[in-house]
N, C-alpha and C positions, 0 to 999 in steps of 0.2 A: 450737306455736302454740296458744294457749288462746282459747276463745270463751265469752262470758258476756253475759247480757242486762243492760240498764241497771239494773234494780231490784236484781239480785243484786250487781252491782258497787257500787252505792250502799251496800248493807248491809255489804259486806265490802271496802271500798275499801283499807284498809291492807294486808290480806292479799294482794290482787291486786297492789298497787303493790310490795310486797316481792318477790313472785314475778317481776315484771317486771325489777326492778333486781338482785336477788340471783341469779336463775336465768337471766337474759338471755332471758326469755320475751317473746313478742309477744302482745298481747291484742286480740282483736276484740270490740268492744262492739256487740252487735246491737241494732237499734232498729227501730221501725215503718217501713214503707214503704222498707225496705232502705237506710236512711240510717245505715249502720254507720260506726263510728269505730275506728281502730287506735291502740292505745297501745303505746309502747315507751320504753325508758329513754333518758335524754339521751345516755349513752355510745353506745348502739346507733345513735341518730339521728346523732350526730356522725360515727361511723364510716361510716355509709351516705352521708352528704353528702360526706365526704372521698373515698370510692370513686367517687361520681358525678363529682366534680371531676377526679380522676386519669384516669378512663376517658373523660372528655369532651375531654381534650387528647390528640389522636392521637399526636403526637410523643413526649410524655411516656409515654403508655401503651406505645407500641412500644419505647421505651428500657427500660421496666420488664420487658416480656416478654423482650426480648433478654438482659437481665441475669439473669433467672430461668433462662433456658435455659443460659446460661454456668455458673451455679451448679450446676444439675442435671447438667451434663456434666463437672463437676470442673475447670472452667477458672477456678480461683481461686488467689490467692496470699496468703501470710501475711507479716506484717511485725512485727518487734519494735518496740514503742513505747518511747521513752526514759522512764526513771523521772523523775518530777518530785518534787523535795523540797519538803515543806511548810514554810512559814515558822514558826518557833517563837516 
């Protein structure tokens, strides 16, 4: 996580935005009176919102945890998928 004041961010906006998107960094922009702002990439934001949604639905979350435990305990099966021929 990075922290920068507003003036520095304004002077080096592209550099910080590239760090946020390319390096998956989160940036705290410090401001007067502790009115700070957090910047993150759209991809990180979407991921966070999806996680909040999944974890907000208890039955879905419980199902995912159970599935994860089954995977970790080797309770998996494999299947051969039929080959699909492409139309020429």
